[in-house]
C-alpha positions in Angstrom: -71.3 101.8 -14.1 -72.4 98.1 -13.4 -75.1 97.3 -11.1 -74.9 95.0 -8.1 -77.2 92.6 -7.9 -78.6 90.9 -4.7 -78.2 87.1 -4.5 -80.2 85.7 -1.9 -79.8 82.8 -0.3 -82.3 80.2 -1.3 -84.2 78.5 1.8 -86.6 75.9 0.1 -89.4 74.2 2.1 -91.5 71.3 0.6 -94.9 71.3 1.8 -98.7 70.9 1.5 -100.6 73.5 -0.2 -103.5 74.9 1.7 -106.8 76.7 0.9 -105.0 80.1 1.9 -102.2 79.8 -0.6 -104.7 80.4 -3.7 -103.7 83.9 -4.2 -100.1 83.0 -4.6 -100.4 79.7 -6.5 -102.5 81.6 -9.1 -99.5 84.3 -9.4 -97.2 81.3 -9.8 -99.5 79.8 -12.4 -99.6 82.8 -14.3 -95.9 83.3 -14.7 -95.7 79.8 -16.3 -98.9 79.7 -18.2 -99.8 83.0 -18.4 -100.3 82.8 -22.1 -101.9 79.6 -22.1 -104.8 79.7 -20.0 -103.6 80.9 -16.7 -104.3 79.6 -13.1 -106.8 77.4 -12.0 -110.2 78.9 -11.3 -110.4 79.2 -7.2 -113.5 76.8 -7.3 -111.2 74.5 -8.8 -108.2 75.1 -6.5 -110.6 74.8 -3.3 -112.3 71.5 -4.7 -108.5 70.1 -5.2 -107.1 70.7 -1.5 -110.2 69.9 -0.3 -110.6 66.6 -1.8 -106.5 65.5 -1.8 -105.2 67.7 0.1 -102.0 65.1 0.5 -101.6 65.2 -3.2 -101.3 69.1 -3.7 -97.3 69.6 -3.1 -95.1 73.1 -3.3 -91.8 74.0 -2.6 -91.5 78.1 -1.5 -88.3 79.6 -1.3 -88.0 82.4 1.4 -91.6 82.6 2.2 -92.6 82.4 -1.9 -94.2 79.8 -4.0 -92.0 78.6 -6.8 -93.2 75.0 -7.7 -96.1 72.8 -7.1 -97.3 69.4 -8.2 -100.8 68.6 -7.9 -102.2 65.1 -7.8 -105.4 62.6 -7.3 -105.8 59.0 -6.8 -107.8 57.1 -9.5 -109.2 53.5 -10.1 -107.1 52.7 -12.7 -109.6 49.9 -13.9 -111.9 52.8 -14.1 -109.6 55.2 -16.7 -107.0 52.8 -18.1 -105.1 54.6 -20.6 -107.7 56.4 -22.5 -109.3 59.3 -21.3 -109.0 62.8 -21.9 -107.2 65.2 -19.3 -110.7 67.1 -18.6 -112.5 63.5 -18.1 -109.7 62.4 -15.5 -109.6 65.6 -13.5 -113.6 66.3 -13.4 -112.5 69.7 -15.8 -110.2 70.7 -12.6 -112.4 70.0 -10.0 -110.9 66.2 -9.3 -114.4 64.8 -9.0 -113.1 61.7 -9.8 -110.6 61.5 -6.7 -111.1 58.4 -5.3 -109.6 57.4 -1.9 -109.7 53.7 -2.4 -108.3 54.0 -5.4 -105.0 52.4 -6.6 -102.9 54.9 -8.5 -101.6 58.5 -8.0 -102.5 60.6 -11.1 -100.2 63.5 -11.6 -102.5 66.6 -12.9 -100.3 69.3 -13.4 -96.5 70.3 -12.2 -94.9 73.7 -12.6 -91.8 76.0 -11.6 -91.7 79.2 -11.8 -89.7 80.6 -15.0 -87.0 82.1 -12.6 -86.3 78.8 -10.9 -86.0 76.5 -13.3 -82.9 74.2 -13.3 -82.8 73.9 -9.6 -84.5 70.6 -10.0 -87.2 71.7 -8.3 -89.3 69.6 -10.4 -87.4 66.5 -9.4 -88.1 67.5 -5.8 -91.6 67.6 -6.5 -92.0 64.1 -8.8 -89.9 62.2 -5.4 -92.7 63.8 -3.3 -95.2 61.9 -5.5 -93.4 59.1 -5.4 -92.9 58.8 -1.6 -96.7 59.7 -1.2 -97.4 56.6 -3.6 -95.4 54.7 -1.5 -96.7 55.8 1.7 -100.4 55.2 0.3 -99.6 51.5 -0.6 -100.7 52.1 -4.1 -100.0 50.1 -7.4 -98.1 52.8 -9.7 -98.2 56.4 -10.6 -99.2 57.8 -13.7 -98.4 61.3 -15.2 -100.6 62.3 -17.7 -98.8 64.6 -20.3 -100.0 67.4 -22.7 -98.0 67.3 -25.9 -98.1 70.5 -27.4 -99.0 71.0 -30.4 -99.9 67.1 -31.8 -103.6 67.5 -32.4 -102.1 69.2 -35.6 -99.7 65.7 -36.4 -102.1 63.3 -34.9 -103.7 61.9 -38.1 -99.9 61.4 -39.5 -97.8 60.6 -36.4 -97.9 58.5 -33.5 -97.8 60.5 -30.2 -94.5 58.6 -30.0 -93.0 59.5 -33.5 -94.3 63.0 -33.2 -92.3 63.7 -29.4 -88.7 62.3 -32.0 -89.9 64.6 -34.6 -90.1 67.6 -32.7 -86.8 66.4 -30.4 -84.7 66.2 -34.0 -86.1 69.5 -34.9 -87.8 68.3 -37.7 -91.4 69.8 -36.3 -91.3 72.9 -34.7 -93.6 74.1 -31.8 -95.5 77.4 -32.0 -97.8 77.2 -29.5 -98.9 75.4 -26.6 -102.8 74.3 -25.9 -103.3 73.9 -22.2 -106.5 71.8 -21.9 -107.0 70.6 -25.2 -104.1 68.3 -25.6 -103.5 64.4 -26.1 -102.7 62.4 -23.0 -100.1 60.1 -22.9 -99.3 58.4 -19.7 -95.9 57.4 -18.0 -95.7 54.5 -15.5 -93.9 54.0 -12.5 -94.3 50.7 -9.9 -93.8 51.1 -7.0 
C-alpha cells in the first residue's frame, strides 16, 4: 500500500535575520554545509547581525528558516579584486564592514536541500540588489568559492577550470568551504 504524503502549502516570508535566529540558522547551515564545515559559530553570527542587520536576509516557510543570504558593505578601493574570503570577512566577524563603503559584498547564500528549485536563491539575490539600490551603493560583488580549484590552480585559470568542470573534463570530489579562491562578479546599479 502506498503512503499518502501530505503536501502543505508554502507560506514564504522574506525578512531580516535577528540574534534570536541563531539556533535555526545553525540547523539550516548544518543541512547545507554539514560535511563542509557546518554553521558559523554563534559569536560570528552575532557579530554579523550586530554589525549589519540589513544585510542578513532570510526566507522562512511556515515559520521554518529555509534559505539565507549574508552580506556586508566594503570600500572597494580598500579590497579590490584580490583578497581572500577570510581577509574580507574578518574571519566571519565582518570586522571590515564599512557603513560608508561603496560596495555590497555577498558573503554567503544557502538554501535548504529540500527547498532547492523554488528560486529562493533568486529571491535572495533580488533582495540584495534592492538593498544595494536603497543604500545607493555603486556595486554588488558576490564572492564565490570554487570547489576543488586549489588542486588545479597551477594548470588552469579560474574561468578555464570552471569550463572544464562544466564540460565534465574535471570531476569534483569534495568541497572546501573556507580555503578556496574568491572570484568576484559585478553588477552595477
